[in-house]
N, C-alpha and C positions, 0 to 999 in steps of 0.2 A: 504494500500500500504506500502511496506517495502523496504528499500534500504540496500542491502548487496552486494557490488561490482556490483550492477546493480539493476534496479527496479523489484520488484516481486509483484504480486497481489494474494492475498488469498481471496477466495470467499466461503461463506457458506450460506445455506438457510434452512428454516424450511419447511419440506414437510407436516406438519400437522398430521403426524402419531404418535401414542403413542408408546413409547418404550416397548418392551416385558420384563416382569420380568425375571431376570436370574434364571435358574433352578439348576445350580450347585454352587459349592463353590470355584472353582479354580480361581486364579488370574494370569494374564499374564502380564509380563513386556517386552516391546519392546524397543530396543535401535537402532535407525537409525545411521549409521556411514558412514565413507568414505571407509575403506578397506572392511569391511563386510557391505553390504547395510542394512541388517536387522539381528539383533540377538534377539531372543526371548526365554523366559523361562517361564514355567508354574509351579504353586505350586505342581503339581503332579510329577514334576521332568522331564517332557518332555522338549526338547529344539529344536530349529531350527536356523540354520545360513544360510543366503542367501548371497553369495558372489557377489560383484559387478565387478568382474574381466572383464567380457565381456563388460559391460557398460563403464568401465574406459578405456579399450583398444579402444573402438569406439570413445570416447572423444579425446583420444590422436591422433587417425588418422585424426580426423577433425581439430584439432588445429595445427598439424604438417604435412603439405603436404609433399609428397615424394620429394626427391631432383633430381629425374630423369627428 
């Protein structure tokens, strides 16, 4: 259990399966953020950015009810 402006619970479990040996040599780095939900880059040069704009707008709508 972790407290970061509220209680959060992280759960993991062992499914009993063995991990498969990697067949390639690429390495991927993933950076979870606030503006861009996920930014990832691979040693081959490929990259991916997933924005969180829609999710942030949904949070704003929930936190700030309309004044009508």
